[in-house]
N, C-alpha and C positions, 0 to 999 in steps of 0.2 A: 523571702524573709525567713521561712522555715529552714532553708538551707543555711543561711547566714547564722541563724541561732544555733544550729547543731555544730557548725564549724567553730563558733565561739566557745561552746561548751567543750569541744575537743581540745582547743588551745588552752583553755583554763585548766582542764584536767591534766594536760601535759606539764604545766608549770607546777601544779599541786603535787605531782607524782615524783618530784625530784628529791624526795627524802632519801637519805643514805641507806643502802641495803648492804648488810655484811656479806662479803663474797664467800661463796662456797668453795670447796676444794674439789676440782674436777677429777683429779687422780683418785681421791678417796671415793668419789661418787661412782666411778666405774665399777667398783666392787659392790655397790649398793643397789644397782639397777638390774641385777640378774633376773629378778622376778618379773621385770617389765618386758624382757626380750621376746616373750611369746607373742605379745600383741604389737609391740613397737619396734622390735628388732634390737640387736645389741648396740647399734649405733644411733638408734632413734629414727631410722628411716623405714617406717612401717611399709610393708608390701601390700597390706590389706586396706582398700579404700575407706572402710568404715572406722579404721583406727588411725588417728592422726600421726603425722610425722612430728617428732619432738626435737629433732636435731636443729640447732640454730634458731630456735624460736625466741630466745631472749631469756637470760637468767632470771630477771625480776619477774617476768610474766610466768615462767614455769614454776618458780618458787611459790608465787601467790596461788596458782592453780592447785599445786600439791597441798598447800595449806587448806585451801577451800574444800578439796576432795576429802582430806583426812578428817576435817571437822564435820563433814556432812552438809556443809552449806551448798556445795555443788554435788548433786547426786549423779553418780555414774554407776549403774548396777554392777558392771563387770569389775569395778574397782572397790566395791564395798568391803571395808575391813583390811584391804591390802596394805595400807599405810599406817595402820594402828600402832605397830611396834616401832615405827621410825620416829626419831627425835627431830626437833626443829633443825638441828645441824645436819642430820641425814638428808632432810628435804633440800636444804641449801646445797649440799654436795651433789645430790642427784640433779638438781636444776643446773648447776655449774657444769656437770659432765655433759648433759644433753646439749646445752648451749654451745659447748666447745666442739661439737661434731658438725661436719659439713652436711647441710641438707641437700639431698638429691632432688631433681626436678621430676615431678609426676608427669608433666607434659599435657598441654591442651589437646583436646581431641577435635576431630572434624565432626561436629554435630549439627543437626538441623532442628528447627522448631516451627510450629505453625506460624506462618507469616514471614519466615526466614528460610527459604529453600536452599540458599547458598551458605555453606559452613563459614565462609569468609565474612558474611554479614553478621553471623552470630558472634564470631570472634571480635569483630569491630564493635558490636554492641557492648560486649564485656569490657573491652579496652576503654570505650567511651565512659562507661559507668565508673570504672576503677580510677581513671585519671581526671574525669570532670564531673562525675555525679549525674544527676538529672535535675536540672533547674526547675522544670515544670512541676515535679512532684516533691521537691525539697530534699532530694537525696544528695548529701555532700560526697565529695570524691573520697575514695578509699585511700588514695595516695597521701592525703593530708595527714593521716595518722600512721599509716603503715609503710610510707615512703614510696616514691615512684618506682623503685626497683623491687618493692615487696620485702625489703629487709627489716621493716619494723622500726620501732623507736625504743631501744633498750632502756635508757634512763626513765622514760615515761611508763614503761611496762606494756607497750603496745607490741604484740607479737609480729614476727616476720611471717608473712603469708605466702610469699613466692614459692612455687613448687609443691605446695600442699595438695593433698588429694582433693579433687573437685567435689566428690561425693561428700566428703567430710565437711568442707566449707559450706556447701549447700545445706547440709543437715543442721549445722550450727546457726546459720542465718534463719532457718525456719524455726528453730527453737527460740531464738531471740524474738522472732516475730510473734510467736504464740505466747511468749512469756515464760516458757518452760525453763529457759536459761536466764537466770536473774541474779546470779551471784557475782560478786566483785564490784569494785568501785566504778568500773566503766560499763556495767551492764545497761544502764539507762541510755547511754550514748548509742550502744549497739542496737538496743530495742527501738530507739527512735529512728535509726537508719533502716533497719529491717522491715519495720511496719510500713515503710513507704516504697518498698521494692515489690514488684510483681514476681510471680513464680518464674516467669520467663527471664526476667532480669537477674534473679538469683542464680538460675542455671547458667546464664551467659557469663556473669561476672565470676562465678566460681570456676568455670572452665578456663577463662582467661587467666585467672590467678594461678591455676595449676601449672601453667607454662611460663610464669613470670620469673625472671632471675636477673 
């Protein structure tokens, strides 16, 4: 029942999120993201696991995150004040530029966990969670919102996750779980998912997603 409820919320949010978003100018955005390159690389493919890859995440999602960070609704210490001088059009252009870039694949690793001595078992657990969720604990599939291939849902503002750094994905799920990340229209959905995931499941699904493409 819990899984069905979360799935319904996700579907409702998808339909509610189809409002028109003015498109940014990717070419103009290229010249506006120079300050971001130190952490996210010039093409949005960060090489540092603690900094997310921004390439191909989805223009609508990126724009909303930039808005949220600028306003202070989403607190990221390393980005405090960085967007203050940027106009709304600047944010749209930056989002359009990063979305136009091809995201590279971080790649799943051969990891082991207590109770899973074979790395193949850990990868299978991650795939099972991503594609089918966990019926017993009410966790819906990630694929329902983020697509089977991890490409996301652009019109709904759900980000593409495939190829993202596993460490970053895990850190965000933990922040949703603790309530630290609470900004945005879809935060409640993600909090509802994360609170039903064990630490082992978070590690496994994050690792699986990092190799998804």
